N, C-alpha and C positions, 0 to 999 in steps of 0.2 A: 400236453403241457399242465402242470399244476398251477394253481393261482400264485404260489411264492415264485415259480419259475417266470410266470408272466410280468411279476413286479419287476423283473429286470430290463425291461424296455423303458425305464425312465419314469413309471407312474408311482404314485405313493403306494404304500404297503399298509393296509388296516389288518392289525392281529388283534381278534379278541377270544376270549377265554374265560373259564370259570373264576380264575385268579390270576391277578399280576402281582410279583413280587418285586417291590422297587429296588432291594438289595438290603437296606438297613434294616435291622431287626425290628419287627412291629409294623413296618410299612407295607400292609397289604390291602389290595384293591379287590374285592368280591366282585366278580362279573366285570371285569376290567379290560381295557382295551390299550393298544399301543399304535400309533401312528408314525410310519417310517418314510423318510423321504431321503434320496441320494445317500444311502447309508447311515443317515442321522437319524435319531429319534426326535421327532418333533413336537408330539403331544402323547402324554399317558395319564389316564385317570378313568372314571367309570365309563362304562361302554356307550352309554347314550350320549355322554358329553364330546367324547371322542370322535363317535360317529358323525355328530353334527358338524365336527371341523374337516372331516376329510373331504377331499375333492370328489366330484361326481366319478370321475374316471378311475378313483383309487382300487386296487385290487384287494379283495376282503378274503382274509382266511379265518375260520372259527374253529377254535378247539375246545368243543365242550368237554367238560371233565379234566381239562388240564391246567397246569399252571405255567405261567410264563415269568422268567426270572433272567438275570443277568448271566452270561456265559461265566463258567467257572474258571479258575485262574490257579494253576499249580505254579507254586513258586520255587520248585527245585528241581531242574532235570539235567539230564546231560544227553543231548540227540546223538553226539557222536559215539556212545556207547551203545553195543547192540545186546546187552544182557546176558553174552555167550559166557563159558566157562573162563576163556582166556582173552577177555576184552581187551587187556593191555597190549597185546600182541596185535590184535586185530586194529585197533586204533592206529597202532605205530606203523603197521605196514601196508594198511589198504590205501591206494591212491586217491587224491583230492577227489575226483570226479566220482569215484565208487562210494566213498564215505559220504559225499555230500548226498547222492541218490538215497542212501540208506537214511541219513538224516531226515531227507523230505518226507520219506516214508513213514517214519516214526512221528514226525510233526503231523501229519495228517490221521495217524490213529489216534494222538491226543485231540485233536480237533472233533473227529467222530466220535469221540467218547464224552463230548460235552465242554471240553476244556478249549476256550478261545484265546487265552493269553497264557504264556509259559515264560519263565525266567531259566534260561539256561546258563548254569554255573560253572561252565568249565569245558571247552571244546579244544580241538587242535587247529592252531594256525588261523583263528579267527573264523572257521566255516559257518559256526551258527550266525556270526554277523552276516556273512554273506547269504545265507539262507533267508534271515531276516529281511534282507534288502530285495530279495527274489519274491518273497511273499509280498513284502509291502508294494511291490510294483506289479503286482498281478501275475508274476511268471510262473508261482508256485500256489497251491491250495494249501492253507495251513492257518495256525494261531497267530497270534501277534507273538513275536519274540522279542523279550528282554535279554540281552547277550552280553555276557562277560568276556569271552575271549579266554585263552589260557591263564589257568588261576595263577596267582605268583605264590612259588613256594622256594624254600631254599637248594641248593645244588642236591640233588638226588632225593629231595623231599618228596612228600606225598603228591603224587600226580605229576611228578617232574617230567614224565614223558608227553607231556601235553605241550610242553616248550616254554613255561613261564618261570624257570629258574632265575633266581636273585639273590644276593646276599649283599649287604653294604650299603649306605644311603644313597650313593649315586647310581649303583645298579637298581635299586628299589623305585628309584623315582624316575628312572629310565623305562623300567618295565611298565609303570603306570601310564607313562607318557606314550609308549609305545601301544598299549592296549587302547588308549583313548584315540590315537591316531587311526587305529584300525576300524573306529567307529564303536567301540564298548559303550554299553549303557551303563553299566555296573562294573565294579573292580571286586575281583573275586581274590580273597588271601587265606592260604591255608595256614591258620594260626596254631593248629595241632596236627598230629600225625592221622592217617586213616589205616584203612585195610585192606585196599586193592592193591595197594603198590608194594611189590616185592622188595625186601631188604631197605625198607624206609622207616622213620619212626613210627612206634605203635600208635594208636589212637589218642591215648591219654597225654603223649608227651607234647609238650609245648615246642614248636619249630623255629618261633619269631620272638625275640624280646618285647616288651611294651614299646620301648622307643622305635623299634623297627616299625612295628604297626602303627604308631603315630606318625612315621614317616611317609606310611602308605596312604593313610588318612589324608594327610595334609596336603601330598602332591594331587590326590584325587580330589579334595575340595576345591584346590585351584583349577580344577578342571570341571568343577561342578558336578561330579559322579559321586554316588553312594559307594560305601564298601561293604561287602557282605563277607563275614569271617567264618570259615569252616573250624569250629572248636567244639572238639568233644570234652578235653579235660578241663577242670575247674579253672587251673590257672590260666590256661589258654583263654577261656572266656572272662575271665577277670582282666587280662591284658588287653583284649579286644574291646570289653565295655570302656575300660580307662582309656584307650586310645580314641574312641568315639565313633566307631563303625555304625552302619544303620541297621543291620541284622546279622543274629547269630544263627549259622547253619548247624544243624542237629542239637547243640546245646544240652550235651548229655550229662554234663557234671561229674564225669569219671575222676576219681580220686587218683593220686598216683601209684602208678603199677595196674592201675584199670580194675581191681577188685572189688569195686564198690562205687558208691556215689558220694560227693563231697557237697551237698548243697549249701551254699554260702547265701545266707540271708542278706547280707549288706549288698553284696554284688547283684543279686536278684533285684532288690529295691531299687538299685541305682539303674538296672535296665527298665524298671517300670517306671521310675521318674522321668527317664532321658526318651522314652517312647522306644527303646530297641526292640525290635521285634526277634521272636525266635521262630525259625522254620526248623522243626525236629525232624521232616524228611524221610517218614515211615513209609514203607512200600504198601501198596494194595493188600497182598497178603501178610498184614499186621498180625492177623491170629496165628498164622504159623511162626512168625517172627517170636511171639510170645510163647508160643510152646516149645521153640528150640531155646529159649532163655530159661525156662523152667518155672514152676509155680512160684517158688520165693521170689526168683528175680523180677518175673513178670509183676507181683505185687509191688515190689520196690518201684517200677517203672510207673506204674499207675500212681502211686503216691507221689512220684515226682512230677508228673504232669500237673495232678490236683495242688501239689505246693506251689508250681509256677502261676497257675490260675489265681490262687489266693493272694499272692504277693502282688499280681497285677501284670505280670509280663503278658503283653500282647503275642497271642499265637497266630501264625499264618501257615496253610498247609503246603506242603510238597512230599514229593514221593523217592527223589533220587532215582528217576526213572531211567533205566539204562544200565543199573547194576543188576546183576544176578538176583532173580527172585523179584524184580520192580519193573514190571512192563510198563507200556505206554497206552493201555486199552481200559483201564477200570479205575479210574479216578474216584468215582462215586463210592467204590467199596472202600478205598484209602480213607475217604472221610468218616467212615463209621467209626473209625480208632478214636474219634473225638467224643462221639456219644457215649463210647465204653468207659471212657475216662471221666465222664460227668456232665459233658456239654450238652445243651438241648439241640434238636436238629435245627430250629431258626437261627441257634448262635452259631452252629456250624456254617449255614448256607451265608450267614453275615460274613464269617471269617473267609470264605472261600470266594468271596465276590467284593464287597465294599472294602473291608479290612486289608485284603491283600493287595487291593488296587491303590490304598493308600500307603502301604508299606513299600510298593514299588515306584511311588510317584508317579503313578498314573492318573491322569485327571479327567478323562474321557471313557474310562471303561469302569465295570464293576458295579454300576447302577444304571437302573432304567430310568431315566430322566431326560427332559427335554435338552438337546445340545450334545448328549452323549453320543457314543457309535452304537449304532445297533448291532451289537455283539450278544445275540440273544438265544436262551434255550428255553425249548418247549417240552415238556413232559407230563406223562399222565398222572393225575392223583396230585397230592398234596404233599410236597417235600418237608414241609415244617412240621409235619408229624410222623413222616416216615422218609428217610433217606434213602430208601429203596426206589422211591420215584425217581430219584436222578438217573437210574439206569432203564427206564421208560422212556426213552427219547421219541419224541414225535418231529421235532425239527430243530435245526441248528443253523443261526444265522450268524454270518460274519460280515460286517458292516453292510447288513442289510440283505445279502445274498444267501440262498439255502446252499447249505453245504452237505447234508446227508448224501450218504451213497447210494 
């Protein structure tokens, strides 16, 4: 039995390493330590200081040459999607039990890749909510799940097959209420079209009016739920921002017709001023995605990322995991996109931990600090200088319990 496993008997767990990253950029503790008890961080600081506060029976795990940091947060996944070539038919035709089993497997893949929290932004019949509850009760091994349930979309709109179709004020309010009654943590609305739903509006096309989106946000606010808006087109982004959503998913700024980008400074500044987060949701194989776009379009994408950063739009990372070419096993690779467009490695780590937790409204994850859940990643080397270290995982703790395969 490893020292980590011994800590499951109720004793304190003392973790020491060459470096501890609290989460916020610049808060690094050289030769640091974390003390965990009953799944909660009780002390963090220099090794000698923390060791003095540990009980004599504490189980000690030392990681020389390694870094301790908060578990990573993937802000946009679809556990119900298997990434196959005909995922629409698969998700429609698979029985609940089999689909739930597949979702649980994919959730474990995320966890084993260092992701301790995920936001699922669209499932069928609230199955991600059911899986979340099973994980919380200890019936399944998996990351924390922030679940939306079926996304709200117009009749035969993007992802209509997930069961969230609605139009008109009454239906929109009823759909928000229905998802809330299922136990949703967030409301997802398809403000624009997408690319995986046959015979539905194209990506750039707006699916709901600004007033429709305000109705969704109003009803969600009454239920104390944030709204995440899928929006590729600039007009859809503007309508969602004016409606008061919490996050814009994809935030592609496509112009009408989809032939290029229409970056609107005024809309972007409003996003920045209101603290509306953008989750661009690019896959781990972002380099392949860039190559498929072609050099000219790829340069335009990089410029768009840099423009959003200059304006001050807060970014959070997600991968749209479950779609073709976006798997559940390599979130660390997906994070390299942000260094490619100009962020430093320590900025990216802050984005994938502390900032993401704030964006999702989670107040006990995303940082290594006393009182927070012990959702912890331990990796070789120093990820603040090289994100490749995030793939060199030594240990993953979920609520203080080791989860490595």
